[in-house]
Phi, psi and omega in degrees: 000147179307316181298320184291324179292312180305310177303320181295321180295319180294319177296319179295320182295313178303316180296317180294323178294313183294323177298324181298316181298316181296324182289322181277339180240096186297323179242123184246031183265023182281148180292132185296141175287143180283129188297323182294329181288318185297314183298318181298313183296321183292315181293322182288326182280327186222064182302329180292338180287314189271341185248344187286152175227158179226146181289319181247108174235157175228147180233151176203164175256125181229173178258128176241138181224125171262134177208152181169159175286143185303331176260011180243195178276156183263142175248157179230128183233136175249138176218153177296323172206179189294339182253005183263169177292149178299133172283320184210135176229119180237138168267112185277151190275030182225141176302152174304321181295322180298312184296321177295328176292322176292332184277342189293344179262003167095003180221124180216123177236120178247123182247131175239120187241136172234139179255090187258107182252008180290157186285324181248099188276140175280166181294158189304320182283357178250009177293126185285328183223135178238140168284133191245127176242136181234114184050041173090359181248130175292128184234023181114225185222157171242143185235128173286135176222158176282154180289125176270178177295327178291321174297316174304320181291320175296311179299328177291325176296333182259012182303327187270357182261120175271316179215135175156177182216149179175209184229137181255145174300149182233156173283154182308328182287345180260356187301333181287345178273357177091186180292148175269107183263153179213152170217125185235140180205168174269141178234149173266123182267127179241118180259101180278331175191177179295346184245012181208114172231145176228155185227125186238124182291133182268110177281142180304136175060022176076019180287169180243039183297329185202135176252108181226130179221145177229132183241134175241123179209151182253119182274000000 
């Protein structure tokens, strides 16, 4: 039956996402963050993100991928689809394990802010450095970078993956950095203005397995 198949897909997605979190976070005995506190911190620090509205907005669905070595920093890539060239490739200022720890309670909001005072502003996807906030806390910076040969190899390995999470094989010289983890999902892109874009992860079949949003805005 169609219902049985759909339920099975949702269960597999939840299991693969949780397995990724367990792999990257050896000890999950940390006290859970209160969702109300997270929401309050995020809204108080970036009220314009969560409360602003725009008369003319456009939406589309794109592919977003987190990947990185367990002991290294995590990268985030946006693509039109799993086989296209990256629209945006960022190295986030947090270790992969830190991001997984924030994700394990089901709510992750990443805000990237740039303070562009130049007379000729570049496009939002060409901003070189962003201030990064994770669930309302400043955690450093995110840096735009060009795709390297290693990035291209990783994305090529995942061309056939539309949605999922797991571990990719690594070369022997990179084994000391730990497993190469990834999580890929479809995101709804909302363009509020040329200076404000947001990306909201679409859970399969409307499930609520994970709430994950990324905000890019120019102050």
